[in-house]
N, C-alpha and C positions, 0 to 999 in steps of 0.2 A: 504493499500500500504505500503509494508516493504522495500522500496528502499531509500536510503540516497545518499546525495551528496558524490562524490568521491568513491562510490562503483564500483567495477570492475564487469561488466555485459557481457552477450553475447546476440546478437540479434537473435530472433527466427524466425522472418518473414520479408519479403520484400527484396529489392535488396541488403542489407548489411547483409544478413542472414549468421549467423556463425561467424561474426566479433566480437572480444573481444575488449571492450572499456571502458572508464571511464564516469561516470555520472557527467555532468556539473551543472544541474539544475533539480530540482523537483517541479511539480506543483500538490499538493495534490487535490485542488478544481477541476481541469480539468482532473486529472488522467493521466497526461502526463509527460514525461521526455525528456531532452535534452541530447544527447550524443556526445562525442567528435568524430568527422569525420563521423557521420552517419546523412543521410537526409540533406546533404549540398545542399543549393540552392544559386543562383546567384541573387542579387537584384540590379537593375539598379538605380542609383541615379543621379540626376542632380547637377550641380555646385552650392555650397553654401559657406558660410563662414566656416562652420564646414567640409566640403568636397570640397576644392577649385578646385580639378581636375575633380571631378565627376566620372563616369564610373561604374564598377561593383564591388559590394561587395559580399564576400562569407559568408554565415552564416548557423548555424545549426538550423533546424526546430525541434519542439518537436514531438515525437512519442508517441503512446499509451504505458502505462506502462505494459499492458498485452503482449506486444511484446518482452519483454526482461526477462532475468532470471539472478539472482544474482550467482556470481562465489564464492564458499566457499575458503578462503584464506588457509585452511588447507589441504583439498582434492583436490583442484584445479579443481573442477567439477561444472557445473551449477546445482543449487539446489533450492528448495523451501525454504522459510525462515519461521521459527517458532519463538515463544516467550517462554523464561524460566525465572521463578522468583527464586531468590536466597533466602537463610534463612533470610538474613537481609533485604529483600525487594527490592533489585536491580533487574532491568529488562534488559534481554540480548536477543539479535537477535541470533538465533541458526540455524545451517545447519541441514536440515532434513535427509541428508544422512550419516553424520559422527557424528552428535550431538555436534560439536564443536561450541564455541562462535564465532560469527562473529564480534559483537560490542555491547557496553553497550548502552541501551536506556535511562534508568534514573538511577540516583545514589541510593545508600542505604538509607533507611528511618532512620530518627532519632527517638529514643524511646521518647515517651511523658510520663512524670511522673505526676500524679495527686497530687496536693497539698491539704492536707486536713486541714481544720481549727479546732483548738481545743479549 
């Protein structure tokens, strides 16, 4: 799953189809993501110290990550995400349509020099 928090995505299926929104949370184990303003449900809560008035709370539920697609910041189109390695060992997420870098996954690697005993 190559979706990260704060990515701009478009919803592919469901009642919110075509909506562009931001990723709030990613669960790699479950393969689900929470999106801002998508899959909003109302939860009824009773009075408590934490919630003295009780009533209804609105919250976003997680949807499967297969139902979204990342929007490339360069070409502003929904795209699949690939991976590219730089010469110095840095790893980048790449747009499959325009080949632009979306973000850096891991920093460049330090060169390790061997010390030989004489």
